[in-house]
C-alpha positions as CSV (number, residue, x, y, z in Angstrom):
1,X,-15.4,-22.2,-59.3
2,X,-19.2,-21.8,-59.1
3,X,-20.6,-23.9,-62.2
4,X,-24.6,-23.6,-62.3
5,X,-24.4,-27.2,-63.0
6,X,-24.9,-29.8,-60.4
7,X,-24.4,-33.2,-59.5
8,X,-27.7,-35.6,-60.2
9,X,-27.5,-38.8,-57.9
10,X,-30.2,-41.4,-57.6
11,X,-29.2,-43.6,-55.2
12,X,-32.0,-46.3,-54.6
13,X,-31.8,-46.2,-51.2
14,X,-32.9,-42.2,-51.5
15,X,-35.1,-42.5,-54.5
16,X,-36.7,-44.5,-51.9
17,X,-37.1,-42.6,-49.6
18,X,-38.1,-39.5,-51.6
19,X,-40.7,-41.1,-53.3
20,X,-43.3,-41.0,-50.6
21,X,-43.3,-37.2,-51.2
22,X,-41.8,-36.2,-54.2
23,X,-44.4,-34.4,-56.7
24,X,-46.1,-32.8,-53.7
25,X,-46.2,-29.6,-52.0
26,X,-43.5,-30.3,-49.0
27,X,-44.0,-27.6,-45.7
28,X,-42.3,-26.7,-42.2
29,X,-44.6,-28.0,-39.5
30,X,-46.0,-24.2,-38.6
31,X,-44.8,-22.2,-41.7
32,X,-42.1,-22.4,-43.7
33,X,-40.2,-23.4,-46.8
34,X,-42.8,-24.6,-49.5
35,X,-41.5,-27.0,-52.5
36,X,-43.3,-27.6,-55.6
37,X,-42.5,-30.3,-57.6
38,X,-45.8,-31.3,-59.5
39,X,-46.2,-29.7,-62.7
40,X,-42.1,-30.3,-63.2
41,X,-41.6,-32.3,-66.5
42,X,-39.7,-35.8,-65.7
43,X,-36.0,-35.4,-65.4
44,X,-36.8,-32.0,-64.4
45,X,-32.9,-29.6,-64.0
46,X,-34.3,-26.0,-62.8
47,X,-32.3,-23.3,-63.0
48,X,-32.4,-19.4,-63.2
49,X,-35.6,-17.6,-61.8
50,X,-37.1,-14.4,-62.3
51,X,-40.6,-12.4,-61.3
52,X,-41.8,-12.5,-64.4
53,X,-44.6,-9.5,-65.6
54,X,-48.0,-11.5,-64.9
55,X,-47.4,-11.8,-61.5
56,X,-45.8,-15.6,-62.0
57,X,-42.4,-16.4,-61.3
58,X,-40.6,-17.9,-64.6
59,X,-37.4,-20.7,-64.7
60,X,-35.6,-22.2,-67.3
61,X,-35.5,-25.9,-67.2
62,X,-32.5,-27.5,-68.8
63,X,-33.4,-31.1,-67.8
64,X,-34.7,-34.1,-70.2
65,X,-37.1,-32.0,-71.4
66,X,-35.7,-28.8,-72.2
67,X,-38.6,-26.1,-70.6
68,X,-39.6,-22.7,-70.0
69,X,-41.2,-22.9,-66.5
70,X,-44.6,-20.7,-65.3
71,X,-45.4,-21.1,-61.0
72,X,-47.8,-18.9,-59.7
73,X,-48.2,-18.0,-56.3
74,X,-50.2,-20.7,-55.3
75,X,-47.6,-23.3,-56.6
76,X,-49.7,-24.2,-59.7
77,X,-46.8,-25.2,-62.0
78,X,-46.9,-25.3,-66.3
79,X,-43.9,-26.0,-68.6
80,X,-43.5,-25.3,-71.8
81,X,-41.4,-26.7,-74.8
82,X,-43.6,-26.0,-77.7
83,X,-41.3,-23.6,-80.1
84,X,-38.2,-24.5,-78.4
85,X,-35.4,-25.9,-81.6
86,X,-34.4,-29.3,-81.2
87,X,-31.6,-29.8,-78.8
88,X,-32.7,-26.5,-77.0
89,X,-30.3,-25.8,-74.0
90,X,-32.2,-22.4,-72.5
91,X,-29.2,-20.7,-70.0
92,X,-30.0,-17.1,-69.3
93,X,-33.9,-15.9,-68.5
94,X,-34.9,-12.0,-68.1
95,X,-38.0,-10.0,-68.5
96,X,-38.4,-7.8,-71.5
97,X,-40.1,-3.9,-72.0
98,X,-42.3,-5.8,-74.2
99,X,-44.0,-7.7,-71.7
100,X,-42.8,-10.9,-72.9
101,X,-39.7,-12.9,-71.3
102,X,-36.6,-13.4,-73.0
103,X,-33.4,-16.3,-73.2
104,X,-30.1,-17.6,-74.8
105,X,-30.4,-20.6,-76.2
106,X,-27.1,-22.3,-76.9
107,X,-28.5,-25.6,-77.9
108,X,-27.5,-27.6,-81.3
109,X,-29.6,-24.3,-83.3
110,X,-28.2,-21.3,-81.3
111,X,-31.0,-18.9,-80.6
112,X,-33.0,-15.7,-78.5
113,X,-35.4,-17.0,-77.6
114,X,-39.1,-15.1,-76.3
115,X,-41.8,-16.8,-74.6
116,X,-45.5,-14.4,-74.0
117,X,-46.6,-14.7,-70.6
118,X,-49.6,-16.6,-72.2
119,X,-46.3,-19.8,-73.2
120,X,-46.1,-19.1,-76.9
121,X,-42.8,-19.6,-77.4
122,X,-40.4,-18.4,-80.6
123,X,-37.0,-18.3,-81.4
124,X,-34.8,-16.6,-83.5
125,X,-31.1,-17.3,-85.0
126,X,-31.0,-15.1,-88.1
127,X,-28.6,-12.9,-87.5
128,X,-26.4,-14.5,-85.2
129,X,-22.8,-15.6,-86.4
130,X,-21.7,-18.8,-87.4
131,X,-20.7,-21.2,-84.4
132,X,-22.6,-19.0,-82.1
133,X,-22.9,-19.7,-78.4
134,X,-25.4,-17.1,-76.8
135,X,-25.3,-16.8,-73.1
136,X,-26.4,-13.7,-70.7
137,X,-29.0,-11.6,-71.4
138,X,-30.5,-8.6,-70.1
139,X,-33.3,-6.1,-71.0
140,X,-31.3,-2.6,-72.2
141,X,-32.2,0.8,-71.7
142,X,-33.8,1.1,-75.3
143,X,-36.1,-1.3,-74.9
144,X,-34.0,-4.3,-77.3
145,X,-32.4,-7.2,-75.5
146,X,-28.4,-7.4,-75.3
147,X,-26.6,-10.6,-74.9
148,X,-22.9,-11.8,-75.2
149,X,-22.1,-14.4,-77.4
150,X,-19.0,-16.7,-76.7
151,X,-19.2,-18.5,-79.7
152,X,-16.6,-18.7,-82.7
153,X,-16.9,-15.3,-83.6
154,X,-17.2,-13.5,-80.0
155,X,-19.2,-10.6,-80.1
156,X,-22.3,-8.3,-78.2
157,X,-25.7,-8.8,-79.2
158,X,-28.9,-6.9,-79.5
159,X,-32.6,-8.1,-80.8
160,X,-35.1,-5.7,-80.9
161,X,-38.7,-7.4,-79.5
162,X,-39.6,-8.3,-83.3
163,X,-36.7,-10.2,-83.3
164,X,-34.4,-9.0,-85.3
165,X,-30.6,-9.8,-84.1
166,X,-27.2,-7.8,-84.3
167,X,-24.1,-8.7,-83.6
168,X,-21.1,-6.3,-82.7
169,X,-17.3,-7.4,-82.5
170,X,-15.8,-4.2,-83.9
171,X,-14.0,-3.3,-80.6
172,X,-13.6,-6.6,-78.5
173,X,-10.0,-7.4,-77.6
174,X,-8.2,-10.9,-79.7
175,X,-8.8,-13.7,-77.9
176,X,-12.2,-12.0,-75.8
177,X,-14.4,-14.1,-74.4
178,X,-17.3,-11.9,-73.2
179,X,-19.0,-13.4,-70.0
180,X,-22.1,-11.4,-68.1
181,X,-23.4,-7.8,-69.1
182,X,-26.0,-5.7,-67.3
183,X,-27.4,-2.3,-68.5
184,X,-26.3,0.7,-66.6
185,X,-28.3,3.7,-64.9
186,X,-26.4,6.1,-67.6
187,X,-28.1,4.4,-70.5
188,X,-25.2,1.7,-72.1
189,X,-24.8,-1.8,-71.4
190,X,-21.6,-2.9,-69.6
191,X,-19.9,-6.6,-69.9
192,X,-17.2,-8.4,-68.4
193,X,-14.5,-10.2,-70.7
194,X,-12.6,-13.0,-69.2
195,X,-10.3,-13.8,-72.0
196,X,-6.8,-13.4,-73.0
197,X,-6.7,-9.6,-72.5
198,X,-9.0,-9.4,-69.2
199,X,-11.8,-6.4,-69.6
200,X,-14.4,-4.6,-68.9
201,X,-16.7,-3.8,-71.6
202,X,-18.8,-0.8,-72.7
203,X,-21.5,-1.1,-75.7
204,X,-23.6,1.8,-76.9
205,X,-26.6,1.7,-77.7
206,X,-25.7,2.3,-81.3
207,X,-23.1,-0.7,-81.3
208,X,-19.9,0.8,-80.3
209,X,-17.6,-1.1,-77.7
210,X,-14.8,0.1,-75.8
211,X,-12.9,-2.7,-73.4
212,X,-11.1,-1.1,-70.3
213,X,-8.2,-3.2,-68.5
214,X,-6.1,-0.6,-66.9
215,X,-7.0,-0.8,-63.0
216,X,-7.7,-4.5,-63.3
217,X,-5.3,-6.9,-61.0
218,X,-3.2,-9.0,-63.2
219,X,-4.3,-12.8,-63.6
220,X,-7.9,-11.4,-63.5
221,X,-10.9,-13.2,-64.1
222,X,-13.9,-10.8,-63.7
223,X,-17.3,-12.6,-63.7
224,X,-20.9,-11.4,-63.0
225,X,-21.5,-7.3,-63.4
226,X,-24.4,-5.3,-61.9
227,X,-25.6,-1.9,-61.5
228,X,-24.5,-0.4,-57.8
229,X,-25.4,2.3,-56.2
230,X,-24.0,5.7,-57.6
231,X,-24.3,5.2,-61.2
232,X,-21.2,2.9,-61.1
233,X,-21.2,-0.8,-62.2
234,X,-19.5,-3.4,-60.1
235,X,-17.8,-6.9,-60.3
236,X,-16.6,-10.2,-59.3
237,X,-13.3,-11.5,-60.2
238,X,-12.0,-14.4,-59.4
239,X,-8.5,-14.2,-60.6
240,X,-5.1,-14.8,-59.0
241,X,-5.7,-11.8,-56.8
242,X,-9.6,-12.2,-56.0
243,X,-11.6,-9.1,-55.9
244,X,-14.6,-7.4,-55.9
245,X,-14.4,-4.2,-58.7
246,X,-16.2,-1.1,-59.5
247,X,-16.1,0.9,-62.6
248,X,-17.0,4.4,-63.3
249,X,-18.9,5.2,-66.4
250,X,-15.4,6.5,-67.9
251,X,-13.8,3.3,-67.5
252,X,-11.8,3.7,-64.4
253,X,-11.6,0.6,-62.8
254,X,-10.9,-0.1,-59.1
255,X,-10.3,-3.7,-57.7
256,X,-10.7,-4.3,-53.7
257,X,-9.6,-7.2,-52.2
258,X,-8.6,-5.9,-48.3
259,X,-11.3,-7.8,-46.5
260,X,-11.6,-11.3,-48.3
261,X,-10.6,-14.3,-46.4
262,X,-7.7,-15.7,-47.6
263,X,-8.6,-18.7,-50.3
264,X,-12.0,-16.7,-51.7
265,X,-14.1,-16.9,-54.4
266,X,-16.0,-14.3,-54.7
267,X,-19.1,-14.5,-56.9
268,X,-22.1,-12.8,-58.3
269,X,-22.4,-9.3,-56.5
270,X,-26.2,-8.0,-56.0
271,X,-27.2,-4.6,-54.5
272,X,-28.7,-4.4,-51.1
273,X,-31.4,-2.8,-49.8
274,X,-28.9,-0.8,-47.5
275,X,-27.2,0.7,-50.5
276,X,-24.4,-1.8,-50.1
277,X,-23.5,-4.6,-52.1
278,X,-23.6,-8.6,-51.0
279,X,-21.7,-11.4,-52.8
280,X,-21.7,-14.8,-51.9
281,X,-18.2,-16.6,-51.4
282,X,-17.6,-20.1,-51.7
283,X,-14.3,-20.2,-51.1
284,X,-11.6,-22.0,-48.5
285,X,-13.6,-20.5,-45.8
286,X,-17.3,-19.7,-47.1
287,X,-19.1,-16.6,-46.1
288,X,-21.7,-14.1,-47.1
289,X,-19.6,-10.7,-48.3
290,X,-20.7,-7.1,-48.0
291,X,-19.0,-4.4,-49.7
292,X,-19.6,-0.5,-49.3
293,X,-19.7,1.8,-52.1
294,X,-16.4,3.0,-50.5
295,X,-15.1,-0.1,-51.4
296,X,-14.8,-1.7,-47.5
297,X,-15.5,-5.1,-47.5
298,X,-16.9,-7.0,-44.6
299,X,-17.2,-10.9,-44.9
300,X,-19.8,-12.7,-42.5
301,X,-18.9,-16.6,-41.9
302,X,-21.0,-16.9,-38.2
303,X,-24.3,-18.5,-38.8
304,X,-23.6,-20.8,-41.8
305,X,-23.3,-24.2,-41.3
306,X,-20.4,-26.1,-42.0
307,X,-19.3,-27.3,-45.4
308,X,-22.1,-23.8,-46.5
309,X,-22.0,-23.5,-50.5
310,X,-23.3,-19.9,-50.7
311,X,-24.4,-19.5,-54.3
312,X,-27.0,-17.2,-55.7
313,X,-28.1,-13.9,-53.8
314,X,-31.3,-11.7,-53.7
315,X,-32.7,-8.9,-52.3
316,X,-35.4,-9.5,-50.0
317,X,-39.0,-7.4,-49.3
318,X,-37.9,-7.3,-45.7
319,X,-35.0,-5.1,-46.0
320,X,-32.1,-8.3,-45.8
321,X,-30.2,-10.1,-48.8
322,X,-31.2,-13.9,-49.1
323,X,-29.5,-16.4,-50.7
324,X,-29.1,-20.2,-52.0
325,X,-26.6,-22.5,-50.1
326,X,-26.4,-25.9,-51.7
327,X,-23.7,-27.3,-49.3
328,X,-23.3,-31.1,-47.5
329,X,-26.7,-29.0,-45.4
330,X,-28.7,-27.4,-48.1
331,X,-30.1,-23.9,-46.9
332,X,-32.0,-21.2,-47.5
333,X,-30.4,-18.2,-45.7
334,X,-30.7,-14.7,-44.6
335,X,-28.1,-11.9,-43.8
336,X,-29.2,-8.6,-41.9
337,X,-27.3,-5.4,-43.1
338,X,-25.7,-5.8,-39.9
339,X,-24.5,-9.3,-40.8
340,X,-26.7,-11.1,-39.0
341,X,-26.8,-14.8,-40.7
342,X,-29.8,-17.3,-40.3
343,X,-30.2,-20.5,-42.6
344,X,-33.3,-22.7,-43.2
345,X,-33.8,-26.0,-43.8
346,X,-37.2,-26.9,-42.6
347,X,-39.2,-27.7,-46.1
348,X,-36.0,-29.0,-47.8
349,X,-35.5,-32.3,-48.9
350,X,-32.9,-34.4,-47.6
351,X,-31.6,-34.4,-51.2
352,X,-31.9,-30.6,-52.0
353,X,-29.6,-28.1,-54.4
354,X,-31.4,-24.7,-54.1
355,X,-29.5,-22.7,-56.9
356,X,-31.2,-19.2,-57.8
357,X,-33.3,-17.1,-55.7
358,X,-35.4,-14.0,-56.7
359,X,-37.8,-11.3,-54.9
360,X,-41.2,-12.8,-56.1
361,X,-44.0,-10.1,-56.5
362,X,-45.8,-11.9,-53.8
363,X,-43.9,-10.8,-51.2
364,X,-42.1,-14.3,-51.1
365,X,-38.6,-15.3,-51.9
366,X,-38.7,-18.1,-54.4
367,X,-35.9,-20.4,-55.5
368,X,-35.0,-23.3,-57.5
369,X,-34.0,-26.4,-56.5
370,X,-32.4,-29.0,-58.9
371,X,-31.6,-31.5,-56.3
372,X,-33.7,-34.8,-56.1
373,X,-36.4,-34.7,-56.8
374,X,-36.8,-31.0,-58.4
375,X,-38.6,-28.7,-57.2
376,X,-39.3,-24.5,-57.2
377,X,-39.4,-23.3,-53.6
378,X,-41.3,-20.6,-51.8
379,X,-39.7,-19.1,-49.0
380,X,-42.0,-16.1,-46.6
381,X,-39.1,-13.6,-45.5
382,X,-40.9,-13.8,-42.0
383,X,-39.4,-17.4,-41.5
384,X,-37.6,-18.5,-37.5
385,X,-34.4,-19.4,-37.7
386,X,-33.9,-23.2,-38.0
387,X,-33.0,-24.2,-34.5
388,X,-29.7,-25.6,-34.0
389,X,-29.2,-29.3,-33.8
390,X,-28.8,-30.9,-31.0
391,X,-25.2,-31.3,-29.6
392,X,-24.0,-34.9,-30.9
393,X,-22.6,-37.6,-29.2
394,X,-18.6,-37.9,-28.9
395,X,-17.9,-38.4,-32.5
396,X,-16.0,-42.0,-33.1
397,X,-12.8,-41.8,-35.1
398,X,-13.0,-39.7,-38.6
399,X,-14.3,-42.2,-41.0
400,X,-13.6,-40.8,-44.6
401,X,-16.5,-41.2,-47.4
402,X,-16.0,-44.3,-50.1
403,X,-15.5,-43.3,-53.5
404,X,-15.9,-46.3,-55.8
405,X,-16.6,-47.6,-59.0
406,X,-15.0,-44.8,-60.6
407,X,-15.1,-44.7,-64.3
408,X,-15.5,-42.5,-67.6
409,X,-17.7,-43.2,-70.8
410,X,-15.0,-42.1,-73.2
411,X,-11.0,-42.1,-73.0
412,X,-10.8,-39.8,-76.3
413,X,-13.0,-36.9,-76.5
414,X,-14.1,-33.9,-78.7
415,X,-14.1,-30.6,-76.5
416,X,-17.3,-29.0,-76.0
417,X,-18.2,-25.4,-74.4
418,X,-20.8,-26.6,-72.0
419,X,-20.1,-26.8,-68.4
420,X,-19.5,-29.8,-66.1
421,X,-23.6,-31.1,-65.8
422,X,-26.1,-33.5,-65.2
423,X,-25.3,-36.5,-67.3
424,X,-28.5,-36.9,-70.0
425,X,-29.1,-39.1,-73.1
426,X,-29.7,-36.1,-75.2
427,X,-26.6,-34.7,-74.6
428,X,-24.4,-33.5,-77.9
429,X,-21.7,-36.1,-78.8
430,X,-18.6,-34.5,-77.4
431,X,-17.0,-34.8,-74.0
432,X,-17.1,-37.9,-71.4
433,X,-19.4,-39.0,-68.5
434,X,-17.3,-39.2,-65.2
435,X,-19.3,-42.2,-62.9
436,X,-18.7,-42.6,-59.8
437,X,-20.6,-44.5,-56.3
438,X,-20.5,-42.5,-52.9
439,X,-21.6,-44.5,-49.6
440,X,-22.7,-41.1,-48.3
441,X,-23.6,-37.0,-49.2
442,X,-19.8,-35.8,-49.8
443,X,-18.2,-32.9,-51.9
444,X,-16.5,-34.5,-54.7
445,X,-13.3,-32.7,-55.9
446,X,-12.0,-33.1,-59.6
447,X,-8.5,-32.0,-60.0
448,X,-7.1,-32.2,-63.5
449,X,-3.7,-32.0,-64.8
450,X,-2.2,-31.9,-68.3
451,X,0.5,-34.5,-69.4
452,X,3.1,-32.1,-71.7
453,X,6.6,-33.8,-72.9
454,X,9.6,-32.8,-70.8
455,X,13.4,-33.7,-69.9
456,X,14.7,-35.0,-67.2
457,X,17.0,-32.3,-65.6
458,X,19.2,-33.2,-62.2
459,X,16.6,-36.2,-61.6
460,X,13.2,-34.5,-62.4
461,X,11.2,-33.9,-65.1
462,X,11.5,-30.2,-66.3
463,X,10.4,-28.5,-69.2
464,X,11.7,-29.1,-72.4
465,X,14.6,-25.9,-74.0
466,X,17.2,-25.9,-76.9
467,X,19.5,-26.4,-74.0
468,X,18.2,-29.7,-72.2
469,X,17.3,-31.7,-74.5
470,X,18.3,-35.2,-73.7
471,X,16.4,-37.5,-71.7
472,X,13.1,-37.2,-72.7
473,X,9.9,-37.4,-70.0
474,X,6.6,-37.0,-69.3
475,X,5.8,-33.8,-66.9
476,X,1.8,-32.4,-65.4
477,X,1.2,-29.0,-64.9
478,X,-1.8,-28.3,-63.0
479,X,-5.2,-27.4,-65.6
480,X,-7.9,-26.5,-63.3
481,X,-10.6,-28.3,-60.8
482,X,-14.0,-28.1,-59.7
483,X,-16.2,-29.7,-57.1
484,X,-19.6,-30.8,-56.8
485,X,-21.6,-32.2,-53.4
486,X,-23.2,-35.3,-54.5
487,X,-25.9,-37.7,-52.4
488,X,-24.9,-41.0,-51.4
489,X,-25.7,-43.6,-54.6
490,X,-24.5,-43.8,-58.0
491,X,-23.7,-40.4,-59.6
492,X,-22.5,-39.1,-63.3
493,X,-21.2,-36.1,-64.6
494,X,-21.0,-35.1,-67.9
495,X,-18.1,-33.1,-68.6
496,X,-17.0,-31.6,-71.8
497,X,-13.6,-30.3,-71.5
498,X,-14.8,-26.7,-69.2
499,X,-14.0,-26.6,-65.5
500,X,-15.3,-23.3,-64.7
501,X,-17.4,-20.5,-66.9
502,X,-14.3,-19.4,-68.7
503,X,-11.8,-22.1,-68.5
504,X,-11.9,-24.9,-70.9
505,X,-8.7,-27.7,-71.2
506,X,-7.2,-27.1,-74.4
507,X,-6.9,-30.6,-76.3
508,X,-4.1,-32.7,-75.2
509,X,-3.3,-35.5,-72.8
510,X,-4.4,-35.3,-69.3
511,X,-4.6,-36.7,-65.7
512,X,-8.0,-36.0,-63.2
513,X,-7.8,-37.3,-59.1
514,X,-10.8,-37.6,-57.7
515,X,-11.5,-37.8,-54.1
516,X,-14.5,-37.2,-51.7
517,X,-14.9,-35.4,-48.7
518,X,-17.1,-35.2,-45.4
519,X,-17.5,-34.4,-42.2
520,X,-13.7,-33.5,-42.9
521,X,-12.4,-36.9,-43.7
522,X,-11.2,-37.5,-47.5
523,X,-11.4,-40.7,-48.8
524,X,-8.6,-42.4,-51.2
525,X,-7.8,-40.5,-54.4
526,X,-8.8,-42.2,-57.4
527,X,-7.0,-40.9,-60.7
528,X,-8.5,-41.8,-64.6
529,X,-6.2,-40.5,-67.7
530,X,-8.1,-39.1,-70.7
531,X,-7.1,-37.1,-74.1
532,X,-8.8,-34.2,-75.6
533,X,-9.2,-33.8,-79.3
534,X,-10.0,-30.7,-81.0
535,X,-13.8,-30.6,-82.0
536,X,-14.0,-30.1,-86.2
537,X,-13.9,-26.5,-87.4
538,X,-17.4,-25.6,-88.5
539,X,-18.0,-25.0,-92.0
540,X,-18.6,-21.6,-93.1
């Protein structure tokens, strides 16, 4: 599970220390990572970043004041909100063939948005289905933009540069949940579908959809998809048997798992400058993975800091691949084609949470940082690796982090579509807010169990069948989990029922167990109970 959302912690002591440098560039002595905060809105939460058509970098800001942001190579930030719908929640950003930038908006009024290099925003909703939830968007080979719609009526959508939207549903499997899409070198658009029948889908430029499932592992959960070497498409699969998958233009699928570590959670693959693909693996053993066009996987962990959490990746101008890591020791990382990993920390703040990364037109790497304070960061590709810290003194007995003042805003709530994310006052009136206090930076895990009716069989609570309906009981079954890195102080997590991009809790009664882990020690477990009720159906 790799939710794009993060905890934002505002402990008093942490805030006091950050106030000394918040809002001003912070660079490592002698050159290194530089972060820029001046120009960001209050409560900023920058996410996706892309290289723009005008030589600047552009990013999404889903914070208290949603915006589309621009940063020049010199670090000047401007944010644009005029033109966004009320309740906007921009999610995905890409560059169009028309020289403008386009984004999906899954807010109160779902829309596809356009922003010009001068900052003029226009949003388009006509043509979207009722209950639309537009997400991943990409530029198509025909000059239009294509997007997935995981709303009430799942669809693959297309929008022209003039703002005309068409959605296509014929050909999608029943229970479809399209997730990610990308244009193929051959001219069509491909997407992943993590619905009832997992599949990889193809849509022609006239909207004809075909889905392919043969070749996927049982229990597949296809995630991100990207064009790879040889004209094929490659995708991550974080299902029962984690894998990196390949699909040919003919629809033939091959999945590769040999070489993945036990407990692997492969993330979005990217094409490397050497012709291989690379992917972050935030599983039990954090790693950076490399897969050759032949399907041979090699994973590398040496060089990653303890409790590393590699998140996003991008090919660099130096022939290496770069990545963000928002683990207990935040870093910007580099992996060479031979598998040598270097991590860089000088210039990052103590509560940094690097997120998206891209190679910029100025020859540097740029990334978003949704930590405290929020920032846009710049990384020159010729950095000297951060020296290892001096050997620590002999450690005392392990002391588990303290997780206290755990609570939730509502015990009964309606299910929503958002992933767990920073809590803010403008959130829709669905879901709940988990709150807790940490005495130190730690990984906080939420493990959910669904409470179901059962019967006592041989002294144990089991499933109810027509042959054993005598003594009733309440049983629990695992329903999903997610984890965040939280900073010392008071944290809040806004939760609407999604435990991952493609996993949502169904209406019903639940228990959640919350633990905090740091330096190998785990806190006592805190348990909460809640009930989810179904969201009302939208009027047609």
